[in-house]
N, C-alpha and C positions, 0 to 999 in steps of 0.2 A: 461151318456155315453159320451166317449171321442169324439173330432172332428176328425173322421175317413178321411175326405177329406183335412186336413190342408196341407199336403204334396204335392198335386195335383198343378202343376205349371200353372196358367192361360196363360201363354206364349205359351203353347203347347195346349191350347182348340181348335184353328181352325184345321179343318182336313189338309190345306195345309202345316201348321207348323209342324203338327205331322208326315207328310208324310217326310217333307224335313229331319227332324231329324232321321226319322226311316231309310231314303235312306242313310245318312251320317254315322250313326252308323255300318253300314255294308260294306260302300266303303271308301277308304282312301281320293278319293276326285271325285267330280262329276261335270261335266261342265253345263252350264246354259241350254243348248238345251237337253241335256239328262236328266236332272230332270224336265224340261218341258214336255218331252215324259212320264217318271215315273208317274208323278201326274196327267198329262192331265190338266194343268192349263194353263192361257193366260200369255202372256210375263208380261203384267201390275200385274196381280195378284201375280203371282210367285215372281217378283221383291220388290212388297211391304211387302210381308212376309219375304222373305230373309232380307231385310232391317231392319226388326224388330229384327230378331233373330242377325242380326250382330250387332245391337247397345245393345243387350243384353250380347255380347260376347260368345255368343253360337255356333256361326259359325265363321269361316275367310273366306275372299275373297282374291283371288288371280288374279289378271288381266294381260294378257300377249296378245302378238300377235304371231299368228302361220302363217308364211308367212306375207299377208297384212291384215288378218282376225283377229278382236279381239276376244279373248278368255277368258271367265270368269269361274274360278273354285271356288268350295267351298268344304271347309271340317270342320268337327266338332272340337271344342277346347276343351281343358281338362275340362274347367267349364262347357260347354255345354254336356259333355258327362256325368258328375256327375248329372249335374240337370235334364237331361233326363233319365237317369238310377234311379234316385230318383222318377222322376214322374211314370215310369212304375212300380217300387215298390210299390208305393202308390196305383195305379190302382189295382195291384194283390192283395193288402191287402185289399182293398176296396169289390173286387170281392169275396175274400174268407169268408167275414161276413156273420154271420147268424142272 
């Protein structure tokens, strides 16, 4: 029997990372506070998972100021989009096994 889970990406094992990638697949960009609200995550938890996805080049980070307030926005990279789509395809294949 072939290894049907070989294309499941460990980078997306955690529910917060799965959520981040899912949100970014359907939104051009999302700021930190909106992402935090979507996922119900704490600041520190979300920041650590974002850092890991950024290190893998799956997401990009844009920091700017709006007025005098800092604003950080995230978007998915082409590498991230492909890796996440491959991950979803592998999950769908796994679910279709009999």
